[in-house]
C-alpha positions in Angstrom: -20.4 33.0 9.1 -21.5 29.9 7.4 -18.9 28.8 4.5 -20.1 29.2 1.1 -19.8 25.7 -0.8 -20.3 25.3 -4.6 -20.3 21.3 -4.5 -20.5 20.5 -8.8 -21.2 17.3 -10.4 -22.7 16.2 -13.9 -26.5 15.1 -13.2 -27.9 13.2 -10.0 -28.1 9.9 -12.3 -27.6 6.6 -11.0 -23.9 5.6 -9.8 -21.4 5.3 -7.1 -20.1 8.9 -6.9 -23.7 10.4 -7.4 -24.9 8.4 -4.4 -21.6 9.7 -2.4 -22.5 13.3 -3.1 -25.9 13.2 -2.1 -25.1 11.7 1.1 -22.3 14.5 1.4 -24.8 16.8 0.7 -27.8 15.7 2.7 -25.3 15.4 6.4 -23.9 18.7 5.7 -24.1 20.3 9.0 -26.1 23.4 7.1 -25.5 25.7 10.4 -21.6 26.0 9.2 -22.1 25.6 5.7 -23.9 27.5 2.7 -24.5 24.7 0.0 -25.1 25.4 -3.3 -25.4 22.3 -5.5 -24.3 22.6 -9.0 -25.6 20.5 -11.6 -24.7 20.5 -15.3 -28.5 18.5 -15.8 -30.7 18.6 -12.7 -31.8 14.9 -13.6 -31.1 11.7 -11.8 -32.7 9.4 -9.0 -31.1 11.1 -5.8 -32.4 14.6 -6.7 -35.2 12.7 -4.3 -32.4 13.1 -1.6 -31.4 16.8 -1.5 -32.8 18.7 1.2 -34.7 21.5 0.3 -32.7 23.9 2.1 -30.3 23.6 -0.7 -30.0 25.4 -3.1 -29.7 23.8 -6.6 -28.3 25.3 -10.4 -29.2 23.7 -13.1 -27.4 24.5 -16.3 -29.3 22.3 -18.5 -26.6 20.4 -20.3 -26.4 17.0 -21.2 -22.3 16.5 -21.5 -20.0 18.0 -19.4 -18.2 19.8 -22.1 -21.2 21.8 -22.9 -21.7 22.9 -19.2 -18.5 23.9 -18.2 -18.4 27.6 -19.6 -21.2 28.2 -17.5 -19.9 26.4 -14.3 -16.5 28.5 -14.8 -18.6 32.0 -15.3 -20.8 30.6 -12.0 -17.6 30.5 -9.7 -16.1 33.5 -11.0 -19.0 35.3 -10.7 -20.0 34.1 -7.0 -16.5 33.4 -6.0 -17.5 30.9 -3.0 -15.0 29.5 -0.5 -14.8 26.3 -1.6 -15.6 24.4 -4.5 -15.7 20.5 -4.5 -16.3 18.6 -8.0 -16.2 15.1 -9.1 -16.0 13.1 -12.1 -12.8 12.8 -13.6 -13.5 14.9 -17.2 -15.4 17.2 -15.3 -12.4 17.6 -12.4 -10.0 17.7 -15.2 -11.5 20.8 -16.9 -12.1 22.4 -13.6 -8.0 21.9 -13.1 -7.1 23.4 -16.4 -9.7 26.6 -16.0 -8.2 27.1 -12.0 -5.5 29.6 -13.0 -8.4 32.2 -14.4 -10.6 31.4 -11.5 -10.4 33.0 -8.1 -7.7 32.9 -6.3 -9.3 32.9 -2.9 -11.4 30.4 -3.6 -10.3 26.5 -2.6 -10.6 24.0 -5.2 -10.8 20.0 -4.2 -11.3 16.9 -6.4 -12.9 13.6 -5.2 -11.4 11.4 -7.4 -13.6 8.3 -8.3 -11.5 5.8 -9.5 -7.6 4.7 -10.0 -6.6 7.1 -12.6 -3.8 5.1 -14.3 -6.4 2.1 -14.4 -9.6 4.0 -16.0 -7.4 6.2 -18.4 -6.4 2.8 -20.6 -10.3 3.0 -21.3 -9.8 6.4 -22.8 -9.8 7.4 -26.4 -6.6 8.9 -26.3 -5.1 7.8 -23.1 -1.6 9.2 -23.4 -3.3 13.0 -23.7 -5.5 11.9 -20.2 -2.2 10.5 -18.4 -0.4 14.0 -19.4 -2.9 16.0 -18.5 -3.5 14.5 -14.8 0.2 14.8 -14.6 0.5 18.4 -15.4 -3.0 20.6 -14.8 -4.3 18.1 -11.9 -1.6 19.8 -9.3 -4.2 23.1 -10.0 -6.5 21.6 -7.2 -5.7 22.5 -3.6 -7.0 18.7 -2.2 -7.9 15.6 -4.2 -9.9 13.5 -2.0 -9.4 9.5 -3.1 -11.6 7.2 -1.8 -8.9 4.1 -1.3 -4.8 4.1 -0.3 -4.5 2.3 -3.8 -6.1 5.6 -5.3 -3.6 7.5 -3.4 -0.5 5.8 -4.5 -1.3 5.7 -7.8 -1.4 9.6 -8.1 1.7 9.7 -6.1 3.6 7.3 -8.7 2.0 7.6 -11.6 1.0 11.3 -11.8 4.4 13.2 -9.5 1.1 14.4 -7.3 2.0 16.2 -4.2 1.6 13.8 -1.2 0.8 16.8 1.0 -2.7 17.4 -1.4 -4.1 14.1 -0.8 -6.3 12.9 2.0 -8.0 9.7 1.6 -11.9 9.8 2.8 -13.9 6.3 2.2 -17.3 6.1 0.6 -20.4 6.8 3.3 -23.0 4.4 3.6 -26.6 5.2 4.9 -27.7 2.8 7.2 -31.0 4.7 8.2 -32.1 4.7 4.5 -30.8 0.9 3.6 -32.4 0.1 6.6 -36.0 2.0 5.6 -36.0 0.6 1.9 -35.0 -2.8 2.7 -38.5 -3.1 3.9 -40.2 -1.8 1.5 -41.7 -3.5 -1.8 -40.9 -0.1 -3.8 -40.8 -2.1 -6.8 -42.4 -5.8 -6.8 -38.7 -7.3 -7.1 -37.8 -10.8 -5.4 -35.6 -13.3 -5.4 -36.2 -17.1 -6.3 -37.3 -19.5 -3.4 -35.8 -22.3 -2.6 -32.6 -21.6 -4.5 -28.8 -20.2 -3.3 -29.3 -16.5 -4.6 -26.0 -15.0 -6.0 -26.7 -11.5 -6.5 -24.8 -9.0 -8.9 -25.9 -5.3 -9.0 -24.3 -2.6 -11.4 -23.7 -0.9 -14.9 -23.4 -4.0 -17.7 -20.1 -2.4 -18.6 -17.1 -3.7 -19.7 -15.2 -2.4 -16.2 -17.9 -4.7 -14.2 -16.8 -7.8 -16.3 -20.3 -9.0 -15.6 -19.0 -12.3 -18.0 -17.0 -13.5 -15.6 -20.2 -13.6 -13.0 -22.2 -15.8 -15.7 -19.5 -18.1 -16.8 -18.8 -19.5 -13.2 -22.4 -20.5 -13.3 -21.8 -23.2 -16.1 -20.1 -25.0 -13.2 -22.8 -24.6 -10.5 -25.3 -26.8 -9.5 -28.9 -26.4 -10.2 -29.7 -25.0 -6.9 -27.5 -22.2 -7.4 -29.4 -18.7 -9.4 -27.8 -15.7 -10.2 -29.8 -12.6 -10.6 -28.3 -9.3 -12.1 -29.6 -5.9 -11.7 -28.8 -3.2 -13.9 -28.5 -1.9 -17.2 -25.5 -1.0 -20.2 -24.6 -1.2 -23.0 -23.2 -4.9 -23.0 -26.9 -6.1 -21.7 -27.4 -7.9 -25.4 -23.9 -9.4 -25.1 -24.3 -10.7 -21.5 -28.0 -12.1 -22.7 -27.0 -13.8 -25.6 -24.1 -15.6 -23.2 -26.6 -16.6 -20.8 -28.6 -18.2 -24.0 -25.2 -19.9 -25.5 -24.3 -21.5 -22.2 -28.0 -23.1 -21.6 -28.0 -20.7 -18.5 -31.5 -19.5 -18.8 -32.8 -21.5 -15.9 -30.1 -20.3 -13.5 -29.3 -16.5 -14.6 -32.1 -14.1 -14.3 -31.8 -10.1 -15.5 -34.0 -7.8 -13.6 -33.0 -4.5 -15.3 -32.4 -1.5 -13.5 -33.7 -1.7 -9.8 -34.5 1.8 -8.0 -34.5 0.0 -4.7 -31.9 -2.8 -4.7 -31.9 -3.4 -1.3 -35.1 -5.7 -1.1 -32.9 -7.8 -3.2 -30.1 -7.7 -1.2 -31.9 -8.9 2.0 -32.8 -11.6 0.2 -29.4 -12.8 -1.5 -27.5 -15.5 -0.3 -24.2 -14.3 -1.4 -23.2 -10.6 -3.2 -20.6 -11.6 -6.0 -17.9 -8.2 -7.4 -16.5 -9.1 -10.7 -14.9 -5.5 -11.7 -11.5 -4.9 -13.5 -11.4 -2.1 -11.5 -12.9 0.0 -8.8 -12.6 2.9 -6.3 -14.3 1.8 -3.5 -17.2 0.1 -4.5 -20.6 1.2 -3.0 -22.2 -2.2 -3.9 -19.8 -4.1 -1.3 -20.7 -1.4 1.1 -24.3 -1.8 1.0 -24.4 -5.5 0.3 -22.6 -5.4 3.9 -24.5 -3.5 5.4 -27.3 -5.5 4.8 -25.5 -8.1 6.5 -24.5 -10.0 3.2 -20.9 -11.4 2.6 -19.2 -10.2 -0.6 -17.3 -13.0 -3.0 -15.2 -10.6 -4.9 -12.2 -10.6 -7.2 -9.2 -8.6 -5.3 -9.2 -5.9 -8.3 -7.4 -2.5 -8.5 -9.1 -0.3 -6.4 -10.3 0.1 -2.3 -12.1 -4.2 -2.5 -8.9 -5.1 0.1 -9.9 -2.4 2.4 -13.3 -3.6 2.8 -13.3 -7.4 2.9 -11.4 -9.3 5.2 -11.6 -12.8 4.7 -14.0 -15.2 6.8 -15.2 -12.1 8.6 -17.3 -10.4 5.7 -16.4 -12.2 2.4 -13.9 -13.3 0.8 -11.0 -11.8 -1.9 -9.7 -14.2 -4.3 -7.3 -13.9 -7.1 -8.1 -11.3 -10.2 -9.8 -12.6 -13.3 -9.4 -16.5 -11.7 -12.5 -18.3 -12.7 -11.6 -21.2 -11.6 -10.9 -19.8 -8.3 -13.9 -18.3 -8.4 -16.2 -21.4 -8.6 -14.3 -23.0 -6.0 -14.7 -20.3 -3.3 -18.6 -20.3 -4.3 -18.8 -24.1 -3.2 -16.6 -23.4 -0.3 -19.0 -20.3 0.8 -21.9 -22.2 0.4 -20.9 -25.8 2.2 -19.7 -23.6 4.9 -22.1 -20.9 5.3 -20.2 -19.3 8.2 -21.0 -15.8 7.7 -22.6 -13.9 10.8 -25.1 -11.1 9.3 -25.1 -8.8 12.4 -21.2 -9.2 12.4 -20.8 -8.2 9.4 -23.7 -5.0 9.6 -21.7 -4.0 12.6 -18.5 -4.4 11.2 -19.7 -1.9 8.2 -21.5 0.5 10.4 -18.7 1.1 12.9 -16.1 1.6 9.4 -18.6 3.5 6.8 -21.4 5.3 8.7 -22.5 8.2 7.2 -22.5 10.6 9.9 -18.9 9.2 10.6 -17.6 10.2 7.0 -19.2 13.2 6.2 -17.9 14.6 9.7 -14.3 14.0 7.7 -15.2 15.9 4.8 -16.5 18.7 7.4 -13.3 18.8 8.8 -11.0 19.1 5.7 -13.3 22.1 4.5 -12.0 23.9 8.0 -8.6 22.7 7.8 -8.4 23.8 4.0 -9.5 27.5 5.0 -7.1 27.9 7.5 
């Protein structure tokens, strides 16, 4: 008998959690698991990666709060063996309604960020902290991406340690190697420049203004490319103009195939305020590229090893960021093959999905 598992996520639009879930769905052993992918709204670039054999349920609701009651009723009606959900608001709602859901079903949350940090960005942070301290314990298991995330749940939310497991994010090497050689879009970086690359949403969390500001200290042979969209795009474009950096900074917007850019980049920057387990950093390393990153809250210090696959510097220190950029440019001592192999060893998708399968079997014992 196959294990019936519902994997629930608001949509498969571009984002780190969506990428991870699409990989889990794609690589789970379908001889052992009967997978139903439950979407608040059936949209997003990762839909095309879902195997045709996977049953997809679409509730056609653009927001989680409108989809939650159809999702709850669907779970009650079908009583799967396991429910795996991801993304903060959805997880919290499922935890809240857990008492009225089938007792035999095991509920697993995949947490995507360090909760105490993310809650500060909520409209009512104290309310969210209270809910995470109370109803989140209704989950049978919470999968954390990093040690720091697990520690945060134990210390700040008194979460039972025995209900926490760490599974890092996966990297699909076959996909990356294939797409990095395909000009799906006409994207390229400037020739005869030392190319810095930032990929991500243009939001407060990503702190891309630091990547722009540091360019004021760089010589003319440095160039920064920013790939992504978001609510701070206009502000960041104005910042580039005000700092007279129009010749040194390029906005690419959303890039469907960022691996072409990663292949051409000399160095990838990660200047976020916080992350869960940054996929962009993993994928840069998978392309053999070093990453210069702030040592922010999240799993970055579990990925980057100084002088091996990148450099970690004090969080938010622009002076150190510029100094590290010069140091890396001058030394140029990173070996792309070593970076690729190290990443493949630790984060290969088949290895990571096997850990998910193991937890699914364990929770049903």
